Structures are given as C-alpha cells and as structure tokens.
ROFIRO-591051 format. One record per residue (C-alpha): residue in one letter; x, y, z. Coordinates in steps of 0.1 Angstrom, whole numbers, plus 5000, padded with zeros to 4 digits. Layout:
AXYZ;...
end
This chain:
M692868251307;F690268461287;K692668491259;T693068111257;I689268061258;L688768321233;S691268171208;L689667821213;A686367991206;L687568121175;L689367821163;F686767551175;P683267721179;E681567371177;F683967241206;C683467541229;F679767591228;A678067251218;A676167071243;E674966781221;L676766491203;N677866591169;N677866271147;A679966431119;N682766531144;T682566201162;A682966001129;W685966221120;I687866171153;L687065811152;T688765801119;S691766021130;T692365791161;A692765491138;L694965701115;V697265811144;L697665441157;F698365351120;M701265591123;T702865381151;L701665041143;P702764961115;G704165291102;L706865391127;A707565031134;L708264951098;F710165281093;Y712465231122;G712564851115;G713964911080;L716565161090;V718464931115;R720764651107;S718964311100;K720064141133;N717964411152;V714964451131;L712664251154;S713864421184;V712664751171;L709364611160;M708964451193;Q709864781212;C707264981192;F704564711197;S705164661234;I705265041240;A701865081224;C700464801247;L702064941279;V701165301272;S697565201265;V697165041299;L698865311318;W696865591300;I693665421313;V695065371348;A696465721354;G697865891323;Y694666051311;G693766171344;L697266341349;A697066501315;F693366601314;G692166571349;T691566851373;S692966961407;E691867241430;S695567321440;F697767201411;N695567221379;D698067451363;F700867201365;I699266851366;G695866681365;S694366451389;G691266231390;K689766001365;I691865711377;L690765401356;L688565651336;S686365711367;G683665951356;V684065871319;G680665701310;W678665581281;D677065941278;S679866181288;L681066421263;Y684166611256;G682966921237;D680566761211;I682266421209;P682066121233;E684766161260;T685765791253;V686665891218;F688666191230;V690365941255;M691265711228;F692465971203;Q694766131231;M695965771239;T697365751204;F699466051209;A700765921242;I701665601224;I703765741195;T705565991215;P707765741237;A707865521206;L709665791189;I712465771213;V713265421203;G715165541173;A717765701195;F718665401215;A718065131189;E720364831187;R721964881221;M719364901250;K717964621271;F714264541265;S713464561301;A715064901304;V713065031274;L709764911291;I710465071324;F711865391310;S708865431287;A706365371314;A708065621340;W708765881312;L704965871301;L703865951337;L706666201347;V707366371315;Y704666331288;A701566361310;P702666681328;V703666851296;C700266741280;H698466901308;W700467221305;V699667261268;W696367081261;G694867021296;G694267371305;G697667411321;W699967711325;L701267701291;A697767711276;Q696868001297;I699668211286;G698668151250;L701167871237;L700267771201;D700767411198;F698067261176;A699066901174;G702366831194;G705367051186;T706167071221;V704066781238;V705366531212;H708366631192;V710366861215;N709566631244;A710566311225;G713566471208;V715266601238;A714666261256;A716166091226;L719266311226;V719766251263;A719265881260;A721865871231;V724466051252;V723765841284;L723865511265;G726965591244;N727465511209;R726965181193;K730064961189;G731965081159;F730165421155;P731165641138;K733965461119;T731965161110;A729265201084;M725765101096;P723365151066;P719665061068;H719264691061;N715964731042;M714965051026;T711764891011;L710464851047;A711565201056;V709965361026;T706765161032;G706665271068;A707365631060;G704365631035;M702065501062;M703265771086;W702566041060;V698965901057;G698565871094;W699766211101;F696666361086;G694766201117;F697466341139;N697166701126;A693766741111;G692166541138;S693566771164;A690867031153;L688466791172;A685966871146;A685166801108;N685467171098;G687567421080;S690267411106;A690667041101;G690567091063;M693367361065;A695467151089;M695266861064;L696267081034;V699267251052;T700466911066;H700766771030;I702467081016;S705067101044;A705866721041;S706266761004;A708467071006;G710666911033;A711266611013;L712166790982;T714367031000;W716266741016;I716966560983;M717866880965;I720566940992;E721866580987;W721666620948;L723866930949;K726266800975;Y726666430965;G725366420930;K722566190937;P719266200957;S718565910980;A715265730991;L716565781027;G716966141022;I713466191008;I711566001035;T713666171062;G712966511047;M709266421048;V709166331084;A711066651091;G708366851072;L705666671091;G707166711124;T707867081119;I704367181107;T702766981135;P702467271160;A701467531135;A699067311115;G695867471126;F697167831126;V699067891094;G698067901056;P699367731026;A702268001021;G703367961058;A703267591054;L705467601023;A708067821041;I707967591071;G708467281050;V711467431032;S712967541065;A712367201080;G714367041051;L717267281054;V717567301093;C716866931100;Y719366821073;F722167031088;A721366951123;T721566581114;Q724966621097;Y726066831129;I724966591155;K726366271139;R729466401121;K730766691142;L729566601178;E729666231170;I726566151191;D724965831180;D721265911179;S720865611159;L717765701138;D718066081140;V715166151165;F716566471179;P717666641147;V714566551128;H711666541155;G713466741182;V714867021160;G711767011138;G709567051168;I711467341180;L711567521145;G707767451140;T706867581174;L708867911168;L707667961133;A704067911144;G704268231162;I705268401132;F703168261104;V699968281125;A699968641116;E696968731095;S699268941071;L701068601064;G698068401057;G697568271094;I694368301115;G695868591133;Y696968671169;A694868651199;E693668981215;G696669151230;M699268941213;T701769071188;M704268881168;M707168951193;S705068861224;Q703768541207;F707268441196;A708468501233;V705668261245;Q706568011219;A710268021228;L709267981266;G707267671257;V710067521239;I712567601266;V710567461296;T709467161278;G713067071267;V714567131302;W711766931318;S712166641294;G715966651295;V716466661331;I713966391341;S714966161312;W718666181323;G717566111360;L715465811348;L718165671327;K720865701354;V718565541381;L717965251357;D721665211348;K722465181385;T719764931391;I719064701363;G721464841337;I720264991306;R722764861279;V723364501266;S726764371267;H729264391238;E728764031229;Q724964081227;E725364391207;T727564201183;E725063921180;G722064141178;L719164211199;D716763981180;I718663681193;A720063831225;E716863961238;H714063781221;E715463441207;E714163511173;R715263621138;G713763871115;Y714863681085;I715463291080;I717163231046;
end
C-alpha cells in the first residue's frame, strides 16, 4: 500500500496533499468530463453507426444513446459506491456505501476537486465501456437484451474491476499501472465483446457475404470526435492541470498518429491502396493502446507503443475474422481488447526512466512490474469473460438475446424501433 501511495504522491502531488479546492484543476476536469462524454455521444455512436449496414444504423445509435442514459442512472444509484466506496471487510475487492451518492455534498472534495466533478468524470468512463461492447454484437442482438446485459455488466464486471484498479483495491495495492483504463476499460470491454460475439454467433451470411460500412463519412466523423474526446479520457485522468496531464495529452496524440500511419502502411504494402477504414481503425488502436501508459511514458515510448498497436491490432483483426471466423462485427476485441492488453504490458516496460518514462516505484524492477501488469491483464480478462458468458447464457435462456433471421434480414431499425435511418 505504501508503494501505491508513494507512486500517487510522485505523480499527483496536488491530489494527494491538497485540502482546498483548486479552481484550475476543477476547470480542467469539468472540461475533460465533457470531452469523454463527447467520445460516446456523438463520437462512438457515429463511428459505429457508419460502420454497420444502413438498415441497422439507427439501432446502433439507439444502443449507444440508451446505454449512456441507463449507466448514468445506475452509476448514481449504486455504481459509484461499488467502484469508489469503502468497506471494512471487502474494500480490497469491492466498494460499498454512497448509495444514491449519500455523503457526496456541495462541499465534499476528492483530492482538490469537488467530488461531484469526480463522480461525473468517472461516470463518463462507466458509460463508454459497455458502449464499446455494442460493436461486437451489432446488427443481431435484441434491444431488451442489450439493456439488461449492459446494466448487469456494469455492476458485476465494470464496477469491481474499477475498484481493484482505481478505487484502492488489490490491484492498486500491488502496484498495477493503468493510467486511464487499459484493464478497466479496454481489456474489460474487449474480452466481453469477444465472448458476446461467440455466444450470439455470426451474422447471417458471415463470412461469405460482404458487409461493408454503409457510410464512411459518418464513421470518419465519429472517429475524429473520438480522437478529440480521448484527450479528456487520458489527460483528464491526471485529475489535475499539471505536467502529467500535458505529457498524457502529448503521448496520446503521438500514439494515435503512429497507429494510424502503421495500419495504412500495412494496407498499402499488402493491397496497393490505403483505406479510410484502415486509418481510423489504426487511430483507435493507437488510442486504446496508449491509454494505460499515458501518464507513465514519454514521447519515444508513445511512438513505439503506437507503432506496436498498428502492427499487432491489424494482424489480430485479420486472425479473428479470417482465421477463426468469429464475427466481432466492428473489431472490438482485436482493437480495444488486444490494444488494452498490449498497452498494459508495454506500460511496465516504457515506464522505465532509461526509456523516457517516470521510473519505477520503490522496490520495483522491469521484470516485477511486467509481472504485475500481466497479472492485471489475466485477472481482468478472466473476470470479464466468465461473468459476461454467464450473463449472456442466462439472458438467452430467459428472454433470448438474438433477433430472428427474418428480423435480421429486415434490419434492426425497423424490427426493433419501427424507424429508418434514411428516407429517400
């Protein structure tokens, strides 16, 4: 525990020792909160919406929007307490208290920012994580099942892992480095997405029938919004307007750029032409991979992480879809899941001061830190995978999780919502 406190003190001195409200930090986290929500609504919604077929565009937008509303309510009711509350007996594994934000008042602080601002900032992370999973089951999952699964997954999977890593739980205590969500967000959502794709089965016609994006303009627009919003995601996780936030913003941009360029260079060499789909997918891979390392590594480390993200996530995508023929519709696992795994592991290497990072905590070496990082990846993946599988199986036996073949052929916009994305 001392190592964790020492590391936090070195990283965020204002957070650890301040007893008064810091207006500059508060203003930055308010801005970051808006940026992270911007990543989901409209960023992720348009990104995913453009990548599906036209008959399903509204269903994806509806799922992203509804998850944002549902998670917001659940976060206030119980999610925040489970993630950041305390318990005398189980605080290493799950938090308790703060139901309906009891104890969070007008004047309560989290470090040197209002706790209400911290609640809202963390809420936006809780929103985007289950929303990411939408990309795996797009075009074939019942809307009712989406809502129930997302609600249960938030409370049973996201909140505990969040507590382990950011709420003072056991992974934090052993020194896991996860600045903005490599395990909490990307490994968590990526593994759940892979499980969902396997349990639901492939879309009708996959992989023999081509299912190209219906509107790349929407997808590129949404991707650009995600890139901008990600600065709040990573730089905001410093919880202060300081040098750590500045470096996190810089390395985030470097990794995104390197990931995007690497992806299209592979396409260019392999197929003769780079694609818009490739550059935005590589960008997202670079963003997801730098996320756990953003506050710990320097520019050179970020460049290496971004290039690694483009390479590894590209070939992971090809392997999942072409070799294993798993229909993770919008490549959530190979981009976010694999990127989160890769970034979490590389954070343990490029944090080294000799490689431009902030250096290891007292008593840590590269090997011991890498071992902690690997343990964090494994336990998060197992926890998310097992519980996600159980939730989906229970839902399948009760309400059913997949629309009928007729509804899938017709499209979820009409079948589930009696609306059309386009009336021409």
